[in-house]
N, C-alpha and C positions, 0 to 999 in steps of 0.2 A: 775601910769602906769610904767611897767618894761621896761628896756632897750631892752630886747629881743622882747617884744610886739611892741615897737616902730620900731625896725629894721624890724620886719616881716611886719608891716603895710607899711613902706616905700618901701619894696621890692614888695609887692602886687601892690601898686600904680604904681611903675616903670614897673612892668610886664604888667599891664593894658595899660599903655602908649605904650609899645612895641607891644602888641597885636593889639591895635588900628592902629598904624602906619603900621604894616605888612599887616593887612587885607584890609585897605583902599588902600594901594599901590598895592596890588595884584589884587583887583577888578578893579582898574583903569587900570592896565596893560591889563586885559582881554578886557575892553572896547576899549582901543587903538588898540589891535590886531583886534578886529571886524572892527574898522574904517579903518584900513590899508588893511584888507582882508575881504570884505563883503561876499565873496563867501565861506568862511570857515564854515565848519559844527561845531556843538557844540562840537563834539569830538576833532576836530582839534584845536578849541579854547582852550579846556581843556589841551590838550597835549602841545601846545605852551605856554600856561599860566604856566604850571608846570615846563617847562624849565626855565622860568623866576623865578618861585617860588623857585627853588633850590637855586638861589642866595639870595633870600629873607630869606630863612631858614638859610643859612650860616651867613648872616649879623645879623640876629636876635640872633642866638646862640652866636656870638661874643659879641654882645651888652649885652646880659644877663651875660656872663662870666665876662666882664669888670665891669658891675654894681655890681654883687655880690662880685667880688674881691675888688672893691673900698669900698663897705660896710663892707666887712670882715676885711679890714685893721684896721678900727677903733675898731672893736670888738676884734681883736687879740691884739691890743695895750692895750685895757681895761683889757683883760684877762691876759696879761703878767704882769700887776701890781700885780696880785695875786701870782706871782712867782710859777706857776704850770708848770711842764714839758710839752712840746708841745704834746708828744704822749698821755699824760693823758687828755689834753684839747681836742684833736681830737677824743678821744673815748667817750666823754660825750654824754648824751642824747640830749642836745640842738644842738650840732654839727651834730649829726645824723639826727635830725629833719630838719635842714637846708639843708642837702644833699637831703633828700626826697622831700622837697619843691622845691629845684632847679630842680631836675629831673622831678617832676610833672609839673612844669611850663614850662620847656623845651619841654616836650612831648606835652602839650597842645598847645604851640605856633607852634610846628612843624606840628601838625594835623590841625591847623587853615588854613594853606596854601592850602592843597588840598580841604578842605571843602569850603573855600572862592572861590577858582578857579572854583569848580563845580557849586556852586550857581551862580556865575557871568556868567559862560558860558551858563547856562540854562536861566538866566534872559536876557542877551544880545541877545541870539538867539531868544527868543520869542518876545522881544521888537523890534528887527529888522524885524522879520517876520510880526508883526502887523503893523509896520510903512510902510513897503513896500506894504502890502495889502491895506492899506488905501490911499497910494499915487499913486497906479496904476490907470491910467486913465481908465474909463469905456468906452467901445466901444458904440458908438451911434447905435441905432437901424436903420436898413436900411429903407430908405424911402419907403412908400407904394404908388406906383405910378400907380396902375391900378385899374379900377373900378370893383366892384363886380356886377355881373349880373343879 
């Protein structure tokens, strides 16, 4: 197994961990918004969730940048052993592939927030509607107190 393949595998695993963390936290935020404001419409839940989601997106991007920077340091040290000029190393195909992978994973993670928020708002809205419909007490039928003739 090549070093590049191992690095790519580790970054994919890290990206999946970040994706999992972001989507679970975002869905949880929408559920908490519903609990705090049961009167909120699905659209209100979505917009409030997206306000929270902007912070999740920023945090996620910072996490990815730090993860890639940390992984890239060992790669740069390894590549520096070959005594190649930095501009030559930065213009190689493997480096360009890493940039594309980074951008692709970043875009995917950024898109996961509105998608998760939308699905959570739809799910929470319908779950709450179903729960309130089943917990609404049914009115008793009025007593029939007169005789038919």
